[in-house]
C-alpha positions as CSV (number, residue, x, y, z in Angstrom):
1,M,0.8,69.2,47.2
2,S,-0.2,71.3,43.7
3,L,-0.2,71.2,39.9
4,A,-0.9,74.3,37.8
5,G,-2.2,73.3,34.3
6,T,-5.3,73.2,32.1
7,L,-8.4,71.5,32.8
8,S,-10.4,70.5,30.0
9,L,-13.4,67.6,28.9
10,Y,-12.7,65.4,26.7
11,P,-16.6,63.5,25.0
12,R,-16.7,61.0,26.9
13,P,-17.2,57.5,25.2
14,G,-20.8,56.7,23.3
15,S,-22.4,59.9,24.6
16,S,-23.2,62.8,22.1
17,W,-23.7,65.1,25.1
18,E,-21.7,63.9,28.2
19,R,-18.3,65.0,28.8
20,R,-15.3,63.9,31.0
21,P,-12.6,66.6,32.1
22,Y,-9.1,66.0,31.8
23,F,-5.6,67.4,33.5
24,S,-2.8,69.6,31.4
25,S,0.5,70.4,32.5
26,G,3.9,69.9,31.5
27,D,4.5,71.4,28.3
28,E,0.8,72.2,27.0
29,N,1.7,73.7,23.8
30,A,4.1,70.3,23.0
31,A,2.4,67.9,20.1
32,R,3.8,64.9,22.0
33,A,1.7,63.9,25.0
34,V,2.1,61.4,28.5
35,V,-1.6,59.9,29.1
36,F,-1.9,59.7,32.9
37,I,-4.1,57.1,34.1
38,G,-4.2,55.7,37.8
39,G,-5.4,52.8,40.1
40,L,-7.7,51.8,42.9
41,F,-8.7,54.6,44.4
42,S,-7.2,57.4,42.7
43,G,-7.8,60.6,41.1
44,M,-6.7,63.8,39.6
45,L,-3.2,64.5,41.3
46,D,-3.3,61.6,44.0
47,A,0.2,60.6,42.7
48,P,2.1,61.8,44.8
49,F,5.2,62.0,41.9
50,L,2.8,63.7,39.1
51,P,3.8,67.7,40.5
52,R,7.7,66.0,39.2
53,L,7.2,64.3,36.2
54,S,5.4,66.7,35.2
55,R,8.3,69.4,35.0
56,A,10.5,67.1,33.7
57,L,7.7,66.4,31.1
58,G,7.6,70.0,30.7
59,D,11.6,70.7,30.5
60,A,11.7,67.3,27.3
61,G,9.2,69.0,25.4
62,W,6.1,66.8,26.6
63,R,3.0,67.4,28.3
64,L,1.5,65.5,31.3
65,V,-2.4,64.3,30.4
66,Q,-4.2,63.6,34.0
67,I,-7.7,61.4,32.7
68,H,-10.8,61.3,35.2
69,W,-12.4,58.1,34.3
70,S,-15.5,57.0,35.7
71,S,-13.4,54.6,37.4
72,A,-11.7,57.6,39.5
73,Y,-11.8,56.7,43.5
74,D,-14.7,53.9,43.8
75,G,-15.5,54.2,40.4
76,F,-13.0,51.2,40.3
77,G,-16.5,48.5,42.0
78,T,-18.8,48.9,38.9
79,G,-16.6,49.0,36.1
80,S,-14.0,46.9,34.0
81,L,-10.6,47.8,31.9
82,D,-12.7,48.0,28.7
83,R,-14.3,50.9,30.2
84,D,-11.4,52.6,30.9
85,C,-9.9,51.7,28.0
86,D,-13.2,53.3,25.7
87,E,-12.4,56.3,27.6
88,L,-8.6,56.4,27.0
89,E,-9.1,55.6,23.2
90,S,-11.9,58.7,23.2
91,L,-9.2,61.1,25.0
92,V,-6.4,59.7,23.0
93,A,-9.0,60.8,19.3
94,H,-9.2,63.9,21.3
95,L,-5.6,65.4,21.8
96,R,-5.5,64.4,18.2
97,T,-7.5,66.9,17.1
98,L,-6.1,69.0,19.5
99,G,-2.8,68.1,17.2
100,V,-1.0,65.7,19.5
101,H,0.4,63.0,17.6
102,T,1.5,61.7,20.0
103,V,0.7,60.2,23.1
104,V,2.3,57.4,25.6
105,L,-0.1,55.8,27.9
106,M,1.6,55.6,31.7
107,G,-0.8,53.7,33.8
108,H,-0.8,53.6,37.9
109,S,-0.9,50.2,40.0
110,T,-4.1,49.3,38.0
111,G,-3.9,51.0,35.7
112,S,-0.7,49.2,34.2
113,Q,-3.6,47.0,33.8
114,A,-5.8,49.1,31.5
115,V,-2.7,50.1,29.7
116,L,-1.3,46.6,28.9
117,R,-5.4,46.0,28.1
118,Y,-5.4,48.8,25.2
119,L,-1.7,47.8,24.3
120,S,-1.6,44.3,23.6
121,K,-5.8,43.8,22.4
122,A,-7.0,44.2,19.4
123,G,-8.4,46.9,17.5
124,R,-7.9,50.4,20.2
125,S,-6.8,53.3,18.4
126,E,-2.6,53.9,17.7
127,V,-1.1,55.3,20.0
128,Q,2.8,54.8,20.3
129,G,4.2,53.4,23.5
130,G,2.7,52.4,27.0
131,I,4.4,53.2,30.6
132,L,4.1,50.4,33.0
133,Q,4.6,51.9,36.7
134,S,4.1,49.8,39.7
135,P,2.7,47.5,37.8
136,A,1.4,44.6,41.0
137,S,-1.0,41.5,41.2
138,D,-4.1,42.2,43.3
139,R,-5.3,38.9,44.4
140,E,-1.4,37.6,44.3
141,F,-1.4,41.0,47.0
142,F,-5.2,39.8,48.4
143,A,-4.3,36.2,48.1
144,A,-1.1,37.2,50.5
145,D,-3.3,38.8,53.0
146,P,-3.4,35.9,56.5
147,D,-6.5,38.1,57.8
148,D,-9.1,35.7,56.5
149,T,-11.1,38.2,57.8
150,N,-11.4,40.7,54.5
151,V,-14.4,40.9,53.4
152,W,-12.5,41.3,49.5
153,K,-11.6,37.7,50.6
154,Q,-14.4,36.0,51.9
155,Y,-17.0,37.9,49.3
156,L,-15.3,35.8,46.1
157,P,-17.0,32.7,45.9
158,H,-20.2,34.2,46.4
159,A,-19.3,36.7,43.8
160,E,-18.1,34.1,42.1
161,T,-21.4,31.9,42.3
162,L,-23.1,34.9,40.9
163,I,-21.4,35.7,37.6
164,A,-21.8,31.2,37.4
165,A,-25.5,31.9,37.0
166,G,-25.3,34.6,35.1
167,K,-25.5,37.7,37.3
168,G,-22.4,38.9,37.4
169,D,-22.7,42.6,37.2
170,H,-25.2,42.7,40.1
171,L,-24.0,44.7,43.1
172,L,-23.0,42.7,46.0
173,D,-24.9,43.2,49.1
174,D,-25.5,46.1,51.5
175,K,-22.9,44.8,54.0
176,F,-20.1,44.1,51.5
177,T,-20.3,48.3,50.3
178,A,-20.6,49.4,54.4
179,E,-17.6,47.8,55.3
180,T,-15.4,48.6,51.8
181,S,-16.8,52.4,51.2
182,I,-17.5,50.8,47.1
183,R,-19.8,49.4,45.2
184,M,-19.1,46.5,43.7
185,T,-20.3,43.9,41.4
186,A,-19.1,40.0,41.6
187,Y,-18.7,40.1,38.3
188,R,-14.9,43.0,39.4
189,L,-14.7,41.4,42.8
190,H,-13.5,38.1,40.8
191,S,-12.0,40.0,38.0
192,L,-9.4,41.7,40.5
193,V,-9.5,39.3,43.0
194,G,-10.1,36.3,41.7
195,L,-8.0,32.9,39.9
196,G,-8.8,33.6,36.0
197,G,-10.3,37.6,37.0
198,D,-9.6,39.5,33.6
199,D,-7.7,42.3,35.4
200,D,-5.3,39.5,36.7
201,Y,-1.9,40.1,33.6
202,F,1.1,41.1,36.7
203,S,0.8,37.6,38.3
204,S,3.6,35.4,39.3
205,D,2.3,31.5,38.4
206,L,0.6,33.5,34.6
207,P,1.6,30.8,32.1
208,D,4.2,32.2,29.3
209,V,1.7,30.5,26.9
210,P,-2.0,29.1,26.8
211,D,-2.6,25.8,28.8
212,D,-5.3,24.1,29.9
213,S,-4.9,26.1,33.8
214,V,-7.3,29.1,34.5
215,H,-5.7,31.6,33.6
216,I,-7.2,33.8,30.7
217,H,-3.6,35.7,30.5
218,P,-0.7,34.1,29.4
219,L,2.4,36.1,28.9
220,S,1.5,36.1,25.7
221,S,-1.8,37.1,24.7
222,S,-0.3,40.6,27.1
223,F,3.0,41.9,26.7
224,G,3.7,38.7,23.4
225,K,1.0,41.3,21.5
226,L,1.9,45.0,22.3
227,S,1.5,47.2,19.8
228,A,3.4,49.7,20.8
229,P,7.1,49.9,22.9
230,A,7.1,49.5,26.7
231,L,8.2,50.1,30.0
232,A,7.3,49.1,33.1
233,L,9.1,50.3,36.4
234,W,8.6,48.3,39.3
235,C,9.7,49.6,42.8
236,E,11.8,48.0,44.9
237,K,9.6,48.2,48.4
238,D,6.6,47.5,46.7
239,H,4.3,46.8,49.7
240,C,2.3,45.0,47.1
241,A,5.4,42.2,46.1
242,V,5.0,38.6,46.5
243,L,8.3,37.9,45.5
244,P,11.6,38.0,46.8
245,D,13.4,39.5,43.8
246,Q,11.0,40.3,40.8
247,T,13.9,40.6,38.8
248,P,12.9,36.6,37.2
249,L,9.5,37.5,36.5
250,L,10.2,40.8,34.6
251,R,12.8,39.1,32.9
252,R,9.8,36.3,31.6
253,W,7.7,40.0,30.4
254,E,10.3,41.3,28.2
255,A,11.3,37.5,26.7
256,A,6.9,37.4,25.6
257,S,8.0,41.0,24.6
258,Q,10.0,40.0,22.0
259,G,11.3,43.3,22.2
260,K,9.0,45.9,22.9
261,L,8.9,45.5,26.5
262,E,12.2,47.3,28.9
263,W,12.6,47.1,32.8
264,R,14.0,49.2,35.4
265,I,14.3,48.5,38.8
266,L,13.4,52.0,41.3
267,L,16.0,51.3,44.3
268,G,14.3,52.3,47.7
269,A,10.8,53.0,45.8
270,S,7.3,52.2,47.6
271,H,4.6,51.3,45.8
272,T,2.9,54.8,45.2
273,V,6.9,56.2,44.6
274,D,6.6,59.0,47.9
275,E,10.5,59.1,47.5
276,G,12.3,61.7,46.2
277,D,15.4,60.6,44.9
278,A,13.0,57.8,43.4
279,Q,10.9,60.3,42.2
280,E,13.2,61.8,40.6
281,A,14.7,58.1,39.6
282,M,12.1,57.5,37.6
283,C,11.0,60.6,36.1
284,S,14.9,60.5,34.2
285,H,14.5,56.5,33.8
286,V,10.9,57.4,31.5
287,V,12.7,60.4,29.7
288,T,15.5,59.1,28.8
289,W,13.4,55.6,27.1
290,L,10.7,58.9,25.6
291,H,13.6,60.3,24.4
292,R,15.2,56.5,23.2
293,F,11.8,55.9,20.6
294,H,10.6,60.0,20.1
295,T,12.7,62.7,19.5
């Protein structure tokens, strides 16, 4: 898989000299951009649909911008959604200096959590929309794994003990790293797979409004706080799914958004949208939705 474009640098937030790369393709002269961030273990060009999406966006007069963020590849183990959002915000500010006036954030898988975080937390630089592609629950995916020897599940109680002791930024031990090839903090493990985790935006048991449960992201404070229109694209054959039918949950997200969220189901699509027909459908949905809000 290859994609022609331009590799450039944007400033890393909080530093006067550090830079991170980003890659632009599609219509590189366009003043409208879709900024893409991938999921766990992902980096630039990992998602198989990106070349097709780049062509579709270019034909529609948009540029595709792929961010290289600190949590790419195995970096997510020591990161957070807030760090992802800080870097997205820095890239957005950089694109503004280049004359880009319309920015839509698009996340794949866990990247969708970063996009929802960005759009639902006040104080971030304004963007004009968000796309959540394969917005699956990491917590429910791991909980549904019948393998009790899964090291993520085994280490969760230990991570929670460290957090309770004020040591959430401590790295899990060498055994965890050896078995997963990831350096991970106690905070990040709990954030991804623990009840009440900071990453837990898409689980089916999240309440509509705040209650007395451990969940910290009721739908009213995530989808209900969207600062811009959003589109959710669910894959029919997503291996991360725990529900026999995702439609009721998608409708709950839509209702909580008070008109800000639309959703589509990509028929026949796997989590990473490997299938050609599903990629075409995804690109069509994205371009159609963009034209409705950003002509």
